C-alpha positions in Angstrom: 8.4 1.9 21.2 6.3 -0.6 19.1 7.6 -2.2 15.9 5.4 -1.6 12.8 5.9 -3.4 9.5 4.2 -2.6 6.2 4.7 -3.9 2.7 4.5 -1.7 -0.3 3.6 -3.0 -3.8 6.4 -3.1 -6.2 4.1 -2.2 -9.2 1.8 0.5 -9.9 2.2 4.3 -9.3 0.7 5.8 -6.1 -2.6 7.7 -6.4 -4.6 9.9 -4.3 -6.3 7.0 -2.6 -3.0 5.6 -1.5 -1.9 9.0 -0.2 -5.0 9.9 1.8 -5.7 6.3 2.8 -2.4 5.1 4.3 0.6 7.3 3.4 -0.6 10.2 5.5 -0.8 7.9 8.4 2.6 6.4 7.7 4.1 9.9 8.0 2.8 10.1 11.5 3.6 6.6 12.5 7.2 6.9 11.5 7.9 9.3 14.3 5.9 7.4 16.9 7.0 3.9 16.2 10.0 1.7 15.0 8.7 1.5 11.4 9.9 -1.0 8.6 8.4 -0.1 5.2 9.5 -2.5 2.4 8.9 -2.7 -1.2 7.7 -6.3 -2.0 9.5 -7.4 -5.1 9.7 -11.0 -4.1 5.9 -11.1 -4.0 5.6 -9.7 -7.6 7.6 -12.8 -8.8 4.5 -14.9 -8.7 3.1 -13.0 -11.8 6.5 -13.5 -13.7 7.0 -9.8 -14.3 9.2 -8.7 -17.3 12.8 -8.5 -15.8 13.6 -5.3 -17.7 10.6 -3.6 -16.0 10.9 -4.9 -12.5 13.8 -2.8 -11.4 12.5 0.3 -12.9 9.2 -0.1 -11.2 10.8 -0.8 -7.8 12.7 2.4 -8.3 9.7 4.4 -9.2 7.6 3.2 -6.2 10.6 4.0 -3.9 10.9 7.5 -5.1 7.2 8.2 -4.9 7.1 7.1 -1.3 10.1 9.2 -0.6 8.4 12.2 -2.4 5.4 11.8 -0.2 7.4 12.3 2.9 8.6 8.9 4.1 11.9 9.8 6.0 14.6 7.1 5.7 16.2 8.8 8.8 13.2 8.2 10.8 11.9 5.0 9.4 13.5 2.0 7.7 12.5 1.7 4.0 14.1 -1.1 2.2 13.8 -3.5 -0.8 12.4 -6.9 0.2 15.0 -8.8 -1.9 17.8 -6.9 -0.2 17.2 -8.8 3.0 18.0 -12.5 2.3 17.0 -13.4 6.0 13.4 -13.1 4.7 13.8 -15.9 2.3 15.5 -18.0 5.1 12.7 -17.3 7.5 10.2 -18.1 4.7 11.8 -21.6 4.2 11.8 -22.3 8.0 8.1 -21.1 8.5 7.2 -23.2 5.4 8.2 -26.3 7.5 5.3 -25.7 9.8 2.7 -24.5 7.3 0.1 -27.2 6.2 -1.1 -27.7 2.7 -4.7 -27.8 3.7 -4.7 -24.4 5.5 -2.9 -22.8 2.6 -5.4 -24.2 0.0 -8.2 -22.8 2.0 -6.7 -19.2 1.9 -9.3 -17.0 0.1 -6.8 -15.1 -1.9 -5.2 -18.5 -3.3 -8.6 -19.6 -4.4 -9.4 -16.3 -6.1 -6.1 -16.3 -7.8 -6.3 -19.8 -9.2 -9.8 -19.1 -10.5 -8.6 -16.0 -12.3 -5.2 -17.2 -13.4 -5.7 -21.0 -13.8 -2.7 -21.2 -16.2 -0.3 -20.0 -13.5 -0.9 -21.8 -10.3 2.5 -21.9 -8.9 4.1 -22.8 -5.5 4.7 -19.1 -4.7 0.9 -18.4 -4.9 0.2 -21.2 -2.5 2.8 -20.3 0.0 2.1 -16.5 -0.4 0.8 -16.2 3.1 4.0 -17.7 4.5 6.0 -15.1 2.7 3.7 -12.4 4.0 4.3 -13.8 7.6 8.0 -13.8 7.1 7.9 -10.2 6.2 6.2 -9.4 9.4 7.8 -11.9 11.8 11.4 -11.0 10.6 11.1 -7.8 12.7 9.0 -9.4 15.3 6.3 -6.8 14.6 3.6 -5.7 17.0 1.5 -3.7 14.5 0.7 -4.1 10.7 -1.2 -1.4 8.9 -3.6 -3.5 6.7 -7.0 -3.1 4.9 -9.9 -5.4 5.3 -8.7 -7.5 2.2 -5.4 -8.4 4.1 -7.0 -9.6 7.4 -6.9 -13.3 6.7 -3.2 -13.0 5.9 -2.6 -11.3 9.1 -4.6 -13.9 11.0 -2.3 -16.6 9.3 0.7 -14.7 10.5 -0.4 -15.0 14.0 -1.1 -18.6 13.5 2.3 -19.3 12.1 4.1 -17.4 14.9 1.9 -19.0 17.6 2.6 -22.5 16.1 6.3 -21.8 16.2 6.1 -20.7 19.8 4.0 -23.7 20.7 6.2 -26.3 18.8 9.4 -25.1 20.4 7.9 -24.0 23.7 9.1 -20.5 23.6 7.4 -17.1 23.7 9.5 -15.6 20.8 7.0 -14.2 18.2 4.6 -11.5 19.4 1.0 -11.6 18.1 0.8 -8.7 15.6 -2.4 -6.8 15.5 -4.1 -4.9 12.7 -3.5 -1.2 12.8 -6.2 0.3 10.6 -5.7 4.1 11.6 -9.3 4.1 13.3 -11.2 7.3 12.4 -8.3 8.8 10.6 -8.6 6.5 7.5 -9.9 8.4 4.4 -11.5 6.4 1.6 -11.0 8.2 -1.7 -13.5 7.3 -4.3 -12.7 6.6 -7.9 -13.7 8.6 -11.0 -16.0 5.8 -12.3 -18.8 6.8 -9.9 -18.6 4.0 -7.4 -16.1 2.0 -5.3 -12.6 3.2 -4.2 -9.8 4.8 -6.3 -7.5 2.1 -7.6 -5.5 1.0 -10.5 -7.3 -2.4 -10.5 -10.4 -0.6 -11.6 -8.9 0.8 -14.6 -6.1 3.6 -15.2 -8.9 6.2 -15.9 -10.4 5.6 -12.4 -7.4 6.9 -10.5 -5.5 10.3 -10.2 -1.8 9.3 -9.9 0.6 11.6 -8.0 2.9 11.3 -11.1 0.1 12.3 -13.6 0.7 15.3 -15.8 -1.6 18.2 -15.8 -3.0 17.2 -19.3 -3.7 13.7 -18.0 -5.5 14.8 -14.9 -7.8 17.3 -16.7 -8.6 14.5 -19.1 -9.5 12.0 -16.5 -11.5 14.3 -14.4 -13.6 15.6 -17.4 -14.6 12.0 -18.0 -15.7 11.4 -14.4 -19.2 9.9 -14.2 -22.2 12.1 -13.3 -25.9 12.2 -13.7 -28.5 14.3 -15.4 -28.5 16.8 -12.5 -30.8 17.4 -9.3 -34.5 17.5 -9.8 -35.4 18.9 -6.3 -34.1 21.7 -4.1 -31.7 20.4 -1.5 -32.0 16.8 -2.5 -29.7 14.1 -1.3 -26.8 13.6 -3.7 -26.6 10.3 -5.4 -23.4 8.2 -5.0 -21.8 9.4 -8.2 -22.1 13.1 -7.4 -21.4 12.5 -3.7 -18.0 10.9 -4.9 -17.1 14.0 -6.8 -17.6 16.3 -3.7 -15.6 13.6 -1.5 -12.7 14.3 -4.2 -13.2 17.9 -3.9 -13.1 17.7 -0.1 -9.7 16.2 -0.4 -8.1 18.8 -2.6 -10.2 22.0 -2.8 -10.6 24.9 -0.5 -13.5 25.1 1.7 -15.2 27.9 0.0 -15.0 26.2 -3.4 -16.7 23.2 -1.9 -19.4 25.5 -0.3 -20.0 27.3 -3.7 -20.7 24.1 -5.6 -22.8 22.6 -2.7 -25.0 25.7 -2.8 -25.3 25.4 -6.6 -26.3 21.8 -6.3 -28.9 22.5 -3.7 -30.4 25.3 -5.8 -30.5 23.1 -8.9 -28.3 25.5 -10.8 -25.1 23.4 -10.8 -23.2 22.9 -14.0 -21.2 19.6 -13.7 -18.8 20.8 -16.4 -17.8 23.8 -14.3 -17.5 21.6 -11.3 -15.1 19.0 -13.0 -13.1 21.9 -14.5 -12.5 23.3 -11.0 -11.8 19.9 -9.4 -9.3 19.2 -12.2 -7.4 22.4 -11.6 -7.5 21.8 -7.9 -5.9 18.3 -8.4 -3.4 19.6 -10.7 -2.3 22.1 -8.0 -2.4 19.4 -5.2 -0.3 16.7 -7.2 2.2 19.2 -8.8 4.7 19.2 -5.8 4.7 15.4 -5.7 5.4 15.2 -9.3 8.2 17.8 -9.1 9.7 15.9 -6.1 9.5 12.6 -8.0 11.3 13.9 -11.0 13.9 15.4 -8.7 14.6 12.1 -7.0 14.5 10.1 -10.2 17.4 12.1 -11.4 19.4 11.7 -8.2 20.8 8.1 -8.4 23.4 8.9 -5.7 20.7 9.8 -3.1 18.4 6.8 -4.1 21.4 4.3 -3.8 22.3 5.8 -0.3 18.7 5.4 0.8 18.6 1.8 -0.5 22.0 0.9 1.2 21.0 2.5 4.4 17.6 0.8 4.5 19.2 -2.6 3.8 21.7 -2.1 6.6 19.1 -1.2 9.1 16.8 -4.0 8.0 19.7 -6.6 8.1 20.5 -5.5 11.7 16.9 -6.6 12.7 16.6 -9.6 10.3 19.9 -11.2 11.1 19.3 -11.1 14.8 15.7 -12.7 14.3 17.1 -15.5 12.0 20.0 -16.3 14.3 17.7 -16.6 17.3 15.2 -18.7 15.3 17.9 -21.1 14.1 19.2 -21.5 17.6 15.6 -22.2 18.9 15.1 -24.8 16.2 18.5 -26.4 16.9 20.4 -25.3 13.7 23.6 -24.3 15.6 27.1 -24.0 14.3 29.7 -26.4 15.4 
């Protein structure tokens, strides 16, 4: 059984794009691999989050993943900062990370361009912390999007460099696990691109959204003036609405509006009203489960403790062996 590690952002609610893009695959992976899913609260510190908000956001993200079906009995789900071994491995790996390669990292250059008033050491060594997250469990596979490929390549680089410096074959080379043809891209409501909070709150349908919020967002979705020819190819803004419908609506509903479009009789207002109701119906069980979990602190605490214990078992072993390889031995 191969080890899989995946990081989870500690800010931002989950939306339909997250669910169909990665989480559905996580649900399958957790029963086929030795999975570690962690909430990356250390990483968020580079942006200096409000201390009073950080804990609540971590809790919200945790319960949303649980509500989606991540099983703490099948997989290990834990809070990054509950595993101090990550910080130690981060320090040890930093000793073999060179300033030039870190400064050339695409994400670092982008962040200092956007946030020139906050160029901190954490941003510079961000790839080393990401590598420590993966190497701490000696992962074989890492579910990543295209925007994270460089970080994964740097993880392999750091692991291989450690092996080479100390003449060992300790860290495996983790490979990207991109779900192949199963990966579904959910478009946003703005008419282009993918669904995501970074594109604006109104671009995404969150699993925790109320029915009122969903209806309001969908009715504002971008459309055009309508088809001008029978059976014409749908432009991107309209194709995106049908992709959203494909994710949450019944086949006969999709066929009905497709026929209406091809016959040039479609009314976008009717389509959006139907799409909104289908989204309300689809997300309602998630919202109910999230609310149920948020009120059950005993269960949340149990999951967090259990996850930390399971992660510690793996993390302690790795750090102990890395220290011995380096020569940091007890007298």
